[in-house]
TIKEDREN-722715 format. One line per field, with one value per residue (C-alpha): chain; residue in three letters; residue number from 0; x, y, z. Coordinates in steps of 0.001 Angstrom, whole numbers, m for minus. Example, Ala and Ser with C-alpha at 12.3 -4.5 7.8 and 13.67 -1.06 7.14 Angstrom:
BEGIN
ch <- c(A	A);
aa <- c(ALA	SER);
i <- c(0	1);
xx <- c(12300	13670);
yy <- c(m4500	m1060);
zz <- c(7800	7140);
END
This chain:
BEGIN
ch <- c(A	A	A	A	A	A	A	A	A	A	A	A	A	A	A	A	A	A	A	A	A	A	A	A	A	A	A	A	A	A	A	A	A	A	A	A	A	A	A	A	A	A	A	A	A	A	A	A	A	A	A	A	A	A	A	A	A	A	A	A	A	A	A	A	A	A	A	A	A	A	A	A	A	A	A	A	A	A	A	A	A	A	A	A	A	A	A	A	A	A	A	A	A	A	A	A	A	A	A	A	A	A	A	A	A	A	A	A	A	A	A	A	A	A	A	A	A	A	A	A	A	A	A	A	A	A	A	A	A	A	A	A	A	A	A	A	A	A	A	A	A	A	A	A	A	A	A	A	A	A	A	A	A	A	A	A	A	A	A	A	A	A	A	A	A	A	A	A	A	A	A	A	A	A	A	A	A	A	A	A	A	A	A	A	A	A	A);
aa <- c(MET	ALA	ASN	ILE	ASN	LEU	LEU	PRO	TRP	ARG	GLU	GLU	LEU	ARG	LYS	GLU	LYS	THR	ARG	GLN	PHE	ALA	SER	MET	THR	ALA	PHE	SER	VAL	ILE	LEU	THR	LEU	ALA	VAL	ILE	GLY	LEU	VAL	HIS	VAL	THR	ILE	ALA	GLY	GLN	ILE	SER	HIS	GLN	LYS	LYS	ARG	ASN	THR	ILE	LEU	GLU	ASN	GLU	ILE	THR	GLN	LEU	ASP	ILE	ALA	LEU	LYS	GLU	ILE	GLU	GLY	LEU	GLU	GLU	THR	LYS	ALA	LYS	LEU	LEU	SER	ARG	MET	ASP	ILE	ILE	GLN	SER	LEU	GLN	GLN	LYS	ARG	PRO	GLN	ILE	VAL	ARG	LEU	PHE	ASP	GLU	ILE	VAL	ARG	THR	VAL	PRO	GLU	GLY	ILE	TYR	LEU	THR	GLY	ILE	LYS	GLN	VAL	SER	ASN	LYS	ILE	THR	ILE	ASN	GLY	VAL	ALA	GLU	SER	ASN	GLY	ARG	VAL	SER	ALA	TYR	MET	ARG	ASN	ILE	ASP	SER	SER	ASP	TRP	MET	ALA	THR	PRO	LYS	LEU	THR	VAL	ILE	GLU	SER	LYS	LYS	GLU	THR	ILE	ARG	SER	SER	ASP	PHE	VAL	LEU	THR	THR	SER	GLN	SER	SER	PRO	LYS	THR	GLU	GLU	GLY	GLU	GLU	GLY);
i <- c(0	1	2	3	4	5	6	7	8	9	10	11	12	13	14	15	16	17	18	19	20	21	22	23	24	25	26	27	28	29	30	31	32	33	34	35	36	37	38	39	40	41	42	43	44	45	46	47	48	49	50	51	52	53	54	55	56	57	58	59	60	61	62	63	64	65	66	67	68	69	70	71	72	73	74	75	76	77	78	79	80	81	82	83	84	85	86	87	88	89	90	91	92	93	94	95	96	97	98	99	100	101	102	103	104	105	106	107	108	109	110	111	112	113	114	115	116	117	118	119	120	121	122	123	124	125	126	127	128	129	130	131	132	133	134	135	136	137	138	139	140	141	142	143	144	145	146	147	148	149	150	151	152	153	154	155	156	157	158	159	160	161	162	163	164	165	166	167	168	169	170	171	172	173	174	175	176	177	178	179	180	181	182	183	184	185	186);
xx <- c(155355	155795	153016	152613	149877	148780	145932	147786	149071	145598	144266	146905	146055	142372	143267	145430	142641	140123	142482	142930	139179	138612	141265	139855	136364	137593	139489	136362	134201	136724	136997	133175	132845	135509	133722	130378	132002	133583	130250	128507	131062	130852	127051	127020	129438	127255	124153	125974	127130	123591	122170	124649	123623	119928	120575	122305	119406	116831	118703	118796	115082	114323	116330	114545	111146	112068	113176	109894	107887	109906	109271	105527	105593	107450	104929	102061	103881	104485	100802	99803	102297	101100	97485	98496	100413	97334	95179	97695	97953	94176	94007	96744	94784	91543	93127	92558	89008	87695	88969	87277	84103	83954	84612	81786	79450	80150	79561	76276	74617	72208	71285	68733	70104	72236	73946	73941	75719	77535	78295	80049	80088	81998	80628	77269	76939	74163	73565	71436	70365	67803	66167	64082	61691	61109	62065	65554	65894	64824	67419	70041	69131	69409	72823	73969	72655	74653	77794	80834	81656	78196	75389	71885	70505	67567	65528	64782	63216	61798	59977	58491	58940	56611	58471	59481	61032	59457	62049	62310	64704	65830	67951	69409	71467	73761	76702	80221	81416	84593	84591	86205	89097	89684	91881	89145	91043	89653	90775);
yy <- c(190110	187534	186567	182742	181075	177778	177122	174963	172755	172199	171602	168981	167366	167262	165754	163159	162300	162109	159765	157623	157553	156570	153830	152547	152563	150737	148245	147730	147209	144733	142943	142825	141452	138828	137766	137639	135587	133222	132792	132188	129548	127851	127752	126534	123747	122766	122730	120569	118203	117971	117252	114385	113017	113361	111446	108665	108528	108426	105532	103670	104340	102960	99816	99423	99836	97040	94887	95643	94533	91313	90777	91328	88787	86348	86906	86141	83010	82062	82507	80353	77660	77693	77302	74411	72834	73158	71498	68694	68221	68052	65537	63479	63495	62517	59782	56980	58217	56862	53412	53642	54948	51959	49626	51274	50991	47256	46890	48809	46941	44361	41086	41449	44747	44945	48191	49137	52483	54867	58451	61015	64768	66609	65119	64054	60365	59026	55285	53368	49843	47054	45737	42629	44674	48153	46881	46096	49728	50915	48662	50020	53583	52725	51172	54306	56491	54535	54584	56692	57507	58350	60501	61809	59193	60380	58152	60054	57377	53898	52002	48580	46126	43197	40782	37250	38299	41052	43872	47647	50034	52829	55958	57020	60121	60491	62635	61577	62378	61692	60297	62507	61071	61678	64727	66263	65689	63947	60324);
zz <- c(108117	105594	103342	103332	101420	103034	100603	98054	100817	102176	98722	98105	101410	100385	97047	98767	101235	98346	96474	99577	100093	96455	96624	99945	98459	95348	97538	99671	96579	95131	98476	98787	95259	96021	99203	97361	94565	97106	98931	95593	94528	97947	97915	94294	95286	98223	96003	93452	96181	97611	94142	93752	97154	96209	92978	94908	97378	94575	92951	96267	96821	93350	94113	97457	95759	93361	96308	98136	95107	94989	98711	98215	95393	97635	100428	98030	96888	100514	101347	98356	99324	102938	101823	99559	102419	104647	101992	101534	105283	105677	102813	104459	107703	105935	103840	106387	107002	103690	104613	107996	106332	103959	106862	108794	105795	105670	109414	109395	106509	107998	106345	103618	102223	99093	98177	94491	94671	96985	96108	98285	97709	100411	103654	102171	101286	99046	99286	96765	97539	97502	100680	101278	103426	104820	108257	106975	105789	109250	110873	108483	109431	113159	112541	110691	113505	116098	113920	114837	111210	109829	111193	110428	108014	105886	103640	100447	98229	98818	96068	96474	93599	93154	90969	91750	95051	97084	97406	97799	96098	98398	98367	101678	102451	105419	106387	107204	110679	112586	116079	118707	120696	124375	123666	121487	118248	115191	115013);
END
C-alpha cells in the first residue's frame, strides 16, 4: 500500500476556511460600521432639519405674540372709544333737556317769586330766590311737584326779611327728571 498523507491538505483547507471566516467577519464589521455611520448621518440630518423648523416656528410665535399685544392694545383703544362715544351720545340726548328744564322753571314760578340763583350738580338743582310770602313758596313747590321735568322739591332754608317790603329768602332743592313717553323712552 501506498502511504499518502492527507494532513497538509486538511490543514490548508482549515487555513483557507479561517481566512474566509476572518474576511467575512471583517466585511461584516465594515458593513455594520457603514450602516451605523449611515444611520447616524441620517438621524443627525433629521435633527438638524427639525431644529431649523423649530427655529422658524419660534420666530413665527414671536411675531404672533407681538401681533397679539397689538390686538390687545387695539381692543383697549376700542373700548375707550366706545365709552367715549356712549358719553357723547348721552350728552347729545340730554342737550335739549336743559332747554326744557329752563322752560319748565319759568312755567312753574308763580307770581310774587323772584329767582336769584340756580345751580345744578348732576340731577340735583338748587334754586335760590325771594318770595313775597311763604304761601308763594308753597305754591312754587306744588308747581314743581306737578312738573314733568322736576320732582321732589325740598325747602332747605326760608328766612323772613322785614324791610320796606315784606319778603322771604328761600333755598329750594329739587331733582331733574325726564318725562316718559308712550314707548317708555326718555323724551
